[in-house]
C-alpha positions, 0 to 999 in steps of 0.5 A: 200527072196527078192521080188523085185531087189532093196530089201536089201540082208542081208549082205548089210542091215547089213552094213546099220544097223551098221551105223545106230546103232538103235536097238529100237523095231518097227512095221515095220523093218527099213530095210523095209523102206530102201527097200521101198526107194530104190524101189521108187528111182529105179522105179520112182513110186509116194509115193502113188503108192507104193506097199502095200506089203511095209509099208504104204507109209505115214510112209516110207515118214515120215521116208525119210523127217525125215532122210533127215533133220537129215542128216542121209541119208547122213551119211549113204552115206558117211560112204558106200562111205569110206566102198566102197573104202576101199574094192576096195582097195582105201583110204578112202579119194580121192585126186582127184575129178571130178566135172561137172553139169546136167540140168534137167527138173522138175515137174510142182509142183517144186519150186526153178528152173530156165532157163538155156539159154545154154541147153534150160531146165527149171528145176535145175541143179544137180552139183557134185564132184565124185571120180575117181571110179565115186562114189559121193563126194558132190553134190548141187542141184540149179536153171538151170539159176545159172552159172556153175562158181557160182554154183561150189562155192556152192558145194565146200563148201559142200565138205569142211572139208570131204576129208583130202587128196583132192588136185586136182579137174578136171573140163572143160572149163565151170569153167574157170576164177577166180574160179580157184584163189577163190578155191586155196585161200579158200580151197587150191585145184587146179583147173585143166581145161580139154581141148578138144583134138585139130584137133578132132570135135564133141564129144571126151572122155577126160582123166578122165572126162568121169568118172563123165559123167558116174555117170550122166549115173547112174542117168538115170538108176534110174527112180526117177532121170530121171527128178527132181519130188521132190518139194524141192531141199534137197529132190532131193539131198537125192533121189540121194544119196539113188540111189547112197547107192544102186549103191555102195553096189553093187560094193563091192566085197562079200568077203569084206562085 
């Protein structure tokens, strides 16, 4: 029986369990640890405020840091990404990516942050690439004072070797310059800059580019992501992946699991 809307349904847990392939007996089932992590990501509560019907917060945090450092959260995310794409009639590897960044405020304890003079935000940047479904392909968290072109280089390196079918990445006008030639030379990917429609002032929806903006919108509905509360950038990336795991599982048709 589900206690919270974020609790994993049995079929969703089966997907994660198959990826983990860990059948060792424990006092607390791994499903309960995942339920706790999903609850934190959605509700935004502090670790110490985790409801008592979950395992102790210290144990949940232990698994969070362990799975983050061992790459298990990333592995689960990436494999569910492939499953979700297949269930929706797509190839497991996207051929088109969409790249953008989002400057976000941080808590006072947060390390490794900077001031984005363009957005007037003191914090970090979330730099992401999504596919045409809005699912996360790659992410890097860096200081907000690093410009988009330099941050993109860090991000593109994270996507290397993961997507053999990737040909083109669409970006906005903030990624012009030598980044286009650098990307083609290093990765063989085409960077296509999407310009605003001439003659229309203010905000206008750009072809395909709205998809990555929608993904940032999904982040805003996860209260833990409304601000960067994590001490370390790697923990911020892990919390975003946890949120995306739930989003992707909910997108898979029930008859495809």
